[in-house]
C-alpha positions in Angstrom: -101.4 74.2 -32.0 -104.4 72.7 -30.1 -104.1 69.9 -27.6 -105.5 66.5 -28.6 -108.5 67.0 -26.3 -109.5 70.1 -28.2 -109.5 68.2 -31.5 -111.7 65.6 -29.8 -114.1 68.3 -28.6 -114.3 69.7 -32.1 -115.8 66.4 -33.3 -117.5 65.4 -30.1 -120.8 64.7 -31.8 -119.2 62.1 -34.1 -117.7 60.4 -31.0 -121.1 60.5 -29.3 -122.8 58.8 -32.3 -120.0 56.2 -32.4 -120.1 55.5 -28.6 -124.0 55.2 -28.6 -123.8 52.7 -31.5 -121.1 50.9 -29.6 -123.2 50.6 -26.4 -126.2 49.4 -28.4 -124.0 46.9 -30.3 -122.5 45.6 -27.0 -125.9 45.5 -25.3 -127.3 43.4 -28.2 -124.3 41.1 -27.9 -125.0 40.7 -24.2 -128.6 39.5 -25.0 -127.3 36.4 -26.7 -126.3 34.5 -23.4 -129.8 35.3 -22.0 -131.3 33.6 -25.0 -128.9 30.7 -24.6 -130.2 30.4 -20.9 -133.8 30.2 -22.1 -133.0 27.6 -24.8 -131.3 25.4 -22.2 -133.8 25.9 -19.3 -137.1 26.2 -21.3 -136.5 24.3 -24.5 -134.0 21.6 -23.6 -134.7 21.0 -19.9 -138.3 22.2 -19.9 -139.2 20.6 -23.2 -141.1 23.7 -24.4 -140.4 23.5 -28.1 -142.8 26.3 -29.0 -140.3 28.8 -27.7 -137.5 27.6 -30.0 -138.6 29.5 -33.2 -138.9 32.8 -31.4 -135.6 32.4 -29.6 -133.7 31.6 -32.8 -135.4 34.5 -34.6 -134.2 36.8 -31.7 -130.7 35.5 -32.2 -130.9 36.4 -35.9 -132.3 39.9 -35.2 -129.5 40.5 -32.6 -126.9 39.4 -35.1 -128.2 41.8 -37.8 -128.6 44.7 -35.3 -125.2 44.2 -33.9 -123.7 44.2 -37.5 -125.5 47.4 -38.4 -124.6 49.3 -35.2 -121.1 47.9 -35.3 -120.6 49.2 -38.8 -121.8 52.7 -37.9 -119.5 52.6 -34.9 -116.4 51.6 -36.9 -117.2 54.0 -39.7 -117.6 57.0 -37.3 -114.4 56.3 -35.5 -112.5 55.9 -38.8 -114.0 59.1 -40.1 -113.3 61.3 -37.1 -109.8 59.9 -36.5 -108.9 60.5 -40.1 -110.1 64.1 -39.9 -108.2 64.8 -36.6 -105.1 63.2 -38.0 -105.4 65.4 -41.1 -105.8 68.5 -38.9 -102.9 67.6 -36.7 -100.6 66.9 -39.6 -101.6 70.1 -41.4 -101.2 72.2 -38.2 -97.9 70.5 -37.3 -96.5 71.2 -40.8 -97.8 74.8 -40.6 -96.1 75.2 -37.3 -92.8 73.9 -38.6 -93.0 76.3 -41.6 -93.3 79.2 -39.1 -90.1 78.3 -37.2 -87.0 80.3 -37.9 -83.8 79.0 -39.7 -82.2 78.6 -36.3 -84.5 75.6 -35.7 -83.6 73.9 -39.0 -79.9 74.4 -38.3 -80.2 72.0 -35.4 -82.8 69.6 -36.8 -82.2 67.0 -39.5 -84.7 66.3 -42.3 -85.2 62.6 -41.5 -86.2 63.4 -37.9 -88.8 66.0 -39.0 -90.2 63.6 -41.6 -90.5 61.0 -38.9 -92.5 63.4 -36.7 -94.8 64.6 -39.5 -95.5 61.1 -40.9 -94.9 58.3 -38.3 -95.8 60.1 -35.1 -99.0 61.5 -36.5 -99.9 58.0 -37.8 -99.6 56.7 -34.2 -101.9 59.4 -33.0 -104.3 58.6 -35.8 -104.3 55.0 -34.7 -104.8 55.9 -31.1 -107.8 58.3 -31.9 -109.3 55.7 -34.2 -109.1 51.9 -34.0 -107.1 51.6 -30.9 -109.1 54.3 -29.1 -112.4 52.6 -30.2 -111.2 49.3 -28.7 -110.2 51.0 -25.4 -113.7 52.5 -25.0 -115.3 49.3 -26.1 -113.2 47.2 -23.6 -114.4 49.5 -20.8 -118.1 49.3 -21.8 -117.9 45.7 -22.6 -116.4 44.7 -19.3 -118.9 46.9 -17.4 -122.0 45.4 -19.1 -120.6 41.9 -18.9 -120.0 42.3 -15.2 -123.5 43.7 -14.6 -125.0 40.7 -16.5 -122.9 38.3 -14.5 -123.9 39.8 -11.2 -127.5 39.6 -12.3 -127.1 35.9 -12.9 -124.9 34.9 -10.0 -123.1 37.4 -7.7 -121.2 34.4 -6.2 -119.7 33.2 -9.5 -118.9 36.9 -10.5 -116.2 36.9 -7.8 -114.0 34.7 -10.0 -113.7 37.2 -12.9 -113.5 40.1 -10.5 -110.4 38.5 -8.9 -108.8 37.8 -12.3 -109.3 41.3 -13.8 -107.1 43.3 -11.4 -104.3 40.7 -11.8 -104.5 41.2 -15.6 -104.6 45.0 -15.2 -101.5 45.0 -13.0 -99.6 42.9 -15.5 -100.7 45.2 -18.4 -99.5 48.3 -16.4 -96.1 46.8 -15.7 -95.8 45.8 -19.4 -96.9 49.3 -20.6 -94.4 51.0 -18.4 -91.5 49.0 -19.8 -92.7 49.4 -23.4 -93.0 53.1 -23.1 -89.3 53.5 -22.6 -88.6 51.2 -25.6 -91.0 53.0 -27.9 -89.2 56.3 -27.2 -85.9 54.7 -28.2 -87.5 53.0 -31.3 -88.9 56.4 -32.5 -85.6 58.1 -32.0 -83.8 55.4 -33.9 -86.4 55.5 -36.6 -85.7 59.2 -37.1 -81.9 58.4 -37.4 -82.6 55.6 -39.9 -84.7 57.9 -42.0 -82.0 60.6 -41.9 -79.3 58.3 -43.0 -81.4 56.8 -45.8 -82.6 60.3 -46.9 -79.1 61.7 -46.9 -77.7 58.8 -48.8 -80.4 58.7 -51.5 -80.3 62.5 -52.0 -76.5 62.4 -52.2 -76.2 59.2 -54.1 -73.9 60.8 -56.8 -71.5 62.1 -54.2 -71.4 58.7 -52.5 -70.7 57.0 -55.8 -68.2 59.7 -56.8 -66.1 59.0 -53.7 -66.6 55.2 -53.8 -68.2 55.4 -50.4 -70.9 52.7 -51.0 -69.5 50.2 -48.5 -69.0 52.8 -45.8 -72.5 54.1 -46.2 -74.0 50.7 -46.4 -72.1 49.8 -43.2 -73.4 53.0 -41.5 -77.0 52.2 -42.6 -76.7 48.6 -41.4 -75.5 49.7 -38.0 -78.6 51.9 -37.6 -80.7 49.1 -39.1 -79.3 46.6 -36.5 -80.0 49.1 -33.7 -83.6 49.4 -35.0 -83.9 45.6 -35.2 -82.4 45.2 -31.6 -85.0 47.7 -30.2 -87.9 45.9 -31.9 -86.6 42.6 -30.5 -86.4 44.2 -27.0 -90.0 45.3 -27.5 -90.9 41.7 -28.6 -89.2 40.2 -25.6 -91.1 42.3 -23.2 -94.4 41.4 -24.9 -93.5 37.7 -25.0 -92.5 37.8 -21.4 -95.9 39.1 -20.2 -98.3 37.7 -22.8 -98.2 34.1 -21.4 -99.6 35.5 -18.1 -102.6 37.0 -20.0 -103.1 33.7 -21.9 -102.9 31.6 -18.7 -105.5 33.8 -16.8 -107.9 34.0 -19.8 -107.8 30.2 -20.3 -108.2 29.4 -16.6 -111.2 31.7 -16.2 -113.9 29.8 -18.1 -112.6 26.5 -16.7 -112.8 27.8 -13.2 -116.3 29.1 -13.8 -117.5 25.7 -15.1 -116.0 23.9 -12.2 -117.5 26.1 -9.5 -120.7 26.7 -11.4 -121.2 22.9 -11.9 -121.0 22.4 -8.1 -123.6 25.2 -7.8 -125.9 23.5 -10.3 -125.5 20.2 -8.5 -126.4 21.9 -5.2 -129.4 23.6 -6.8 -128.1 27.2 -6.3 -128.4 28.0 -10.1 -130.0 26.4 -13.1 -128.1 24.7 -15.9 -129.2 27.5 -18.3 -127.8 30.1 -15.9 -124.4 28.2 -15.9 -124.5 28.1 -19.7 -125.2 31.8 -19.9 -122.6 32.7 -17.3 -120.0 30.6 -19.1 -120.8 32.4 -22.3 -120.3 35.7 -20.5 -117.0 34.5 -19.1 -115.9 33.7 -22.6 -117.1 37.1 -23.7 -115.0 38.8 -21.1 -111.8 37.0 -22.2 -111.2 39.0 -25.4 -111.1 42.4 -23.5 -108.7 41.0 -21.0 -106.5 39.6 -23.8 -106.7 43.0 -25.6 -105.3 44.8 -22.6 -101.7 43.7 -23.5 -101.9 44.7 -27.1 -103.8 48.0 -26.3 -101.2 48.9 -23.7 -98.6 48.3 -26.4 -100.3 50.6 -28.9 -101.1 53.3 -26.4 -97.5 53.4 -25.1 -96.5 54.0 -28.7 -99.1 56.7 -29.2 -98.1 58.5 -25.9 -94.4 58.5 -27.0 -95.4 60.0 -30.4 -97.6 62.6 -28.7 -94.7 63.6 -26.5 -92.5 64.1 -29.5 -95.1 66.1 -31.5 -95.7 68.3 -28.4 -91.9 68.9 -28.2 -91.9 70.3 -31.8 -95.0 72.4 -31.1 -93.3 73.9 -28.0 -90.6 75.3 -30.3 -91.1 79.0 -31.0 -89.7 81.1 -33.8 -86.5 83.0 -32.8 -87.4 85.6 -35.5 -90.6 87.3 -34.7 -92.4 90.2 -36.2 -94.1 93.0 -34.3 -97.9 92.8 -33.6 -98.5 95.9 -35.7 -95.6 96.0 -38.3 -95.1 99.0 -40.6 -96.5 98.5 -44.0 -94.4 100.1 -46.7 -96.8 99.4 -49.6 -94.7 100.3 -52.6 -91.1 99.3 -51.9 -88.4 101.4 -53.6 -85.4 99.2 -52.7 -83.1 101.5 -50.7 -81.0 99.3 -48.3 -78.8 100.5 -45.5 -76.5 98.4 -43.3 -75.5 100.6 -40.3 -72.7 99.2 -38.1 -74.1 95.6 -38.3 -72.4 92.9 -36.3 -73.5 89.2 -36.1 -72.2 86.1 -34.4 -73.2 82.5 -34.8 -72.7 80.9 -31.4 -69.3 82.0 -30.2 -68.0 82.6 -33.7 -68.0 86.2 -34.9 -69.3 86.2 -38.5 -69.7 90.0 -39.3 -68.3 93.0 -37.5 -69.3 96.6 -37.9 -70.6 96.4 -41.5 -72.0 99.6 -43.0 -73.0 100.4 -46.6 -75.9 102.0 -48.5 -77.5 100.7 -51.6 -79.6 103.4 -53.3 -82.8 102.6 -55.3 -81.9 101.0 -58.6 -78.2 100.8 -57.8 -75.9 97.7 -57.7 -73.4 96.6 -55.0 -71.0 93.8 -55.5 -69.7 91.8 -52.5 -66.5 89.7 -52.8 -64.3 87.9 -50.3 -62.8 84.5 -49.5 -65.0 81.6 -48.5 -66.2 82.1 -45.0 -65.7 85.9 -45.0 -69.4 86.5 -44.3 -70.9 87.2 -47.7 -73.9 85.0 -47.5 -74.5 86.1 -43.9 -75.3 89.6 -45.2 -78.1 88.2 -47.3 -79.4 86.1 -44.4 -79.5 89.2 -42.2 -81.3 91.2 -44.9 -84.0 88.7 -45.2 -84.2 88.2 -41.4 -83.3 84.5 -41.5 -81.3 85.7 -38.5 -81.3 88.9 -36.5 -78.4 91.3 -36.1 -76.8 91.6 -32.6 -75.7 95.1 -33.1 -76.5 97.8 -35.6 -79.5 98.1 -37.9 -80.6 97.1 -41.3 -83.1 99.4 -43.0 -85.3 99.1 -46.1 -86.5 102.3 -47.5 -85.5 104.0 -44.2 -87.4 101.5 -42.0 -85.7 99.0 -39.7 -86.4 95.5 -41.2 -87.4 94.4 -37.7 -90.4 96.8 -37.9 -91.6 95.3 -41.1 -93.7 92.1 -41.5 -91.6 89.1 -42.6 -94.0 88.6 -45.6 -93.7 92.1 -47.0 -89.9 92.0 -46.5 -89.3 88.7 -48.2 -91.9 89.1 -51.0 -90.0 92.2 -52.2 -86.6 90.3 -52.5 -85.8 87.9 -55.3 -83.0 85.6 -54.2 -80.8 83.3 -56.3 -79.2 81.1 -53.6 -75.7 79.7 -53.7 -77.1 76.2 -53.1 -79.7 76.0 -55.9 -82.9 74.2 -54.9 -85.4 73.1 -57.5 -88.6 71.3 -56.7 -89.7 68.0 -58.2 -92.2 69.7 -60.5 -92.4 71.1 -64.0 -89.9 73.8 -65.2 -92.9 76.2 -65.4 -94.0 75.6 -61.8 -90.4 76.1 -60.6 -90.2 79.4 -62.4 -93.5 80.6 -61.2 -92.6 79.8 -57.6 -92.3 83.5 -56.4 -95.7 84.7 -57.7 -97.4 81.5 -58.8 -100.9 82.9 -59.4 -99.9 86.1 -61.1 -96.9 85.3 -63.4 -98.0 85.1 -67.1 -96.7 82.8 -69.9 -95.1 85.9 -71.5 -93.3 86.8 -68.3 -92.0 83.3 -68.0 -90.6 83.3 -71.5 -89.0 86.7 -70.9 -87.4 85.7 -67.7 -86.1 82.4 -69.2 -84.6 84.4 -72.2 -82.9 86.8 -69.8 -81.5 83.9 -67.9 -80.2 82.3 -71.1 -82.2 79.2 -70.3 -84.5 79.1 -73.3 -82.4 77.1 -75.6 -81.8 74.1 -73.4 -85.4 74.1 -71.9 -86.9 74.1 -75.4 -84.7 71.2 -76.5 -86.2 69.1 -73.8 -88.9 66.5 -74.9 -91.7 68.2 -72.9 -90.1 71.7 -72.8 -91.6 73.8 -70.1 -93.8 70.9 -68.9 -90.7 68.7 -68.3 -90.7 67.3 -64.7 -87.5 68.2 -63.0 -86.2 65.4 -60.8 -85.7 65.8 -57.1 -83.5 68.8 -56.3 -83.0 69.3 -60.1 -81.4 65.9 -60.7 -80.7 65.3 -64.4 -79.8 68.9 -65.0 -76.3 70.3 -65.0 -75.2 72.8 -62.4 -75.3 75.6 -65.0 -78.8 74.6 -66.1 -80.1 74.6 -62.5 -78.5 78.0 -61.9 -80.2 79.5 -65.0 -83.6 78.2 -64.0 -83.0 79.6 -60.6 -82.1 83.0 -62.1 -85.2 82.8 -64.3 -87.3 82.2 -61.2 -85.9 85.2 -59.5 -86.3 87.5 -62.6 -89.9 86.3 -63.1 -90.9 87.4 -59.5 -90.1 91.1 -60.5 -89.2 92.6 -57.1 -87.5 95.9 -56.4 -84.5 94.0 -54.9 -82.6 91.2 -56.6 -79.9 89.2 -54.8 -77.6 86.9 -56.5 -75.4 84.8 -54.2 -72.6 83.3 -56.4 -75.4 82.4 -58.8 -73.2 82.1 -62.0 -70.3 80.0 -60.7 -71.3 77.0 -62.8 -71.7 79.0 -66.0 -69.2 79.5 -68.8 -67.9 83.1 -69.3 -69.9 83.7 -72.4 -73.2 82.7 -70.8 -72.3 84.7 -67.6 -71.6 87.8 -69.8 -75.0 87.6 -71.5 -76.8 87.2 -68.2 -74.8 90.1 -66.7 -75.9 92.2 -69.7 -79.6 91.3 -69.0 -79.2 92.2 -65.4 -77.6 95.6 -66.2 -80.6 96.4 -68.4 -83.0 95.9 -65.4 -84.2 99.4 -64.4 -85.5 100.4 -60.9 -84.1 97.2 -59.4 -81.6 97.3 -56.5 -79.1 94.5 -57.0 -76.8 92.8 -54.5 -74.3 90.6 -56.3 -72.2 88.2 -54.3 -69.5 86.5 -56.4 -65.9 85.2 -56.6 -65.5 86.3 -60.2 -64.6 89.9 -60.9 -66.6 89.7 -64.1 -69.7 89.4 -62.0 -69.2 92.6 -60.0 -67.0 94.8 -62.1 -69.9 97.0 -63.3 -71.4 97.5 -59.8 -71.8 101.0 -58.5 -69.8 100.0 -55.4 -67.7 96.8 -54.6 -67.1 95.7 -51.1 -64.3 93.3 -50.2 -64.9 91.3 -47.0 -62.1 89.8 -45.0 -62.8 87.9 -41.8 -66.2 89.5 -41.4 -65.1 93.1 -41.8 -65.0 95.4 -44.8 -61.4 95.5 -46.0 -61.8 97.5 -49.1 -64.6 99.3 -51.0 -64.9 101.4 -54.1 -65.6 101.1 -57.8 -63.8 98.6 -60.1 -61.3 101.2 -61.2 -60.7 102.6 -57.7 -60.0 99.2 -56.2 -57.7 98.3 -59.1 -55.7 101.5 -58.5 -55.4 100.9 -54.8 -53.7 97.6 -55.6 -55.1 95.7 -52.5 -57.0 92.5 -52.2 -59.3 93.2 -55.2 -56.2 93.9 -57.3 -54.6 90.6 -56.3 -57.8 88.8 -57.1 -57.9 90.6 -60.5 -54.3 89.5 -61.2 -55.1 85.9 -60.2 -58.1 85.8 -62.6 -56.9 87.9 -65.5 -53.1 88.3 -65.1 -52.4 86.8 -68.5 -54.6 89.4 -70.1 -53.3 92.3 -68.1 -52.4 94.2 -71.2 -56.0 93.8 -72.6 -57.3 97.4 -72.3 -60.9 96.3 -72.7 -60.7 94.3 -69.4 -59.2 97.3 -67.6 -61.9 99.6 -68.6 
């Protein structure tokens, strides 16, 4: 992603227009004290009333011109800052999407949301309104000082002494605020995370009567957030009186010393009036230094956090010139694959082949490594030893897009988007899936009945993560989504665990009817894998048993024990043994 300066260079012409309008607006504003000088010296003191009409007309023209150029200035800054913020947010989100699963394993959702929303908003503010004021303060002070020197170099010494003092105070305040803003942003991310987790898991919280505990946890973060803001306010309150004192003393000091100079005949009364107006004019930039330091410190802290995300690189990368398979058949081969997560060994020396159009079933206890096989196949993670091949080509030599677009996955943890039923089903190939294909996939997933009983049927908006649907309904929509994608490889990771036996049987029948589709079925139920061409039993990351349903039953090992546990009371039913 580009640096901030590159975004600014992209829209340099808008900033030039805005700054030119700003200079014109400020210059017009600086003419007002000169007219005040002439009104005092020529009209009031000199009694030349003929000049009054022209001078008042000039004040009116200056006011109108200043308003027009000021409007263009603010519009330009708002326009360009909005465009840059939009670009930054878009590119940041795109960058996050390119990162591997490893990154999301160590990041929480609330923190990422804080970066994408709050931190980019701070940059938006810095590049727009705050940035405009910073530039305006610089030009305003420069032009005011020039005008002051032209009127009275001697009196100009007073604001020149005051300004470095104000700048030093602002620098000290900004330095302390920068540390606090970093802490505020981190706590904001924590607060977002706690709120997001509790709102997303509200049913779990209520089911375990954890409301009081979760409220207490939220309040502790809220209190910390409050304390940090109070710390920020105390720093601001501590230094702000110094700004107020200096800015209030400045015009008074100018009037006192200027009055002496008028009495001594060094300057005219009109010059003192104009100079006093300039001294009042220089007060607001000096007062703004504190607030601008405050906002800039916040923006710098946000930019630091955004850059930290942008420095992250994908741990899973594809080759510069990946092999393009074109038409994927679906032949899969695991060859002596081993994988560890941290210091924990997940899979060890896993080897199997899944021919085109065949089905393999994978069973094992929780934590045996079943899902890890799917994660490695899709390159969410990379193997440490061994190879995984698709149609004879190492998956590391393929593009991630081609690899993943040819696999339909029904995940163990079903995720549905807050959208219509139709849009959730079309997710895999949104632009090419027809209405007939949707209906066919829904029928094969045994989801048609309950969907068509809904008030809006296929246009029904599914709540966040499928809230409002039962576990079985969510699984059936997820299966329909995978079937509608029509890929040569279908992976089902414990995808029928929430279904009754009859519905599961009907779905298994539909799956068995799929031709030219290689299927990997991960399950705890024997009924889900019994018709597979080969069944693998995993135990502590290794293949403990393998074979067909009949072969595994006859060996009377782990698979046989699982069979007895699930169907022991029907052991004499010959139809189950076939």
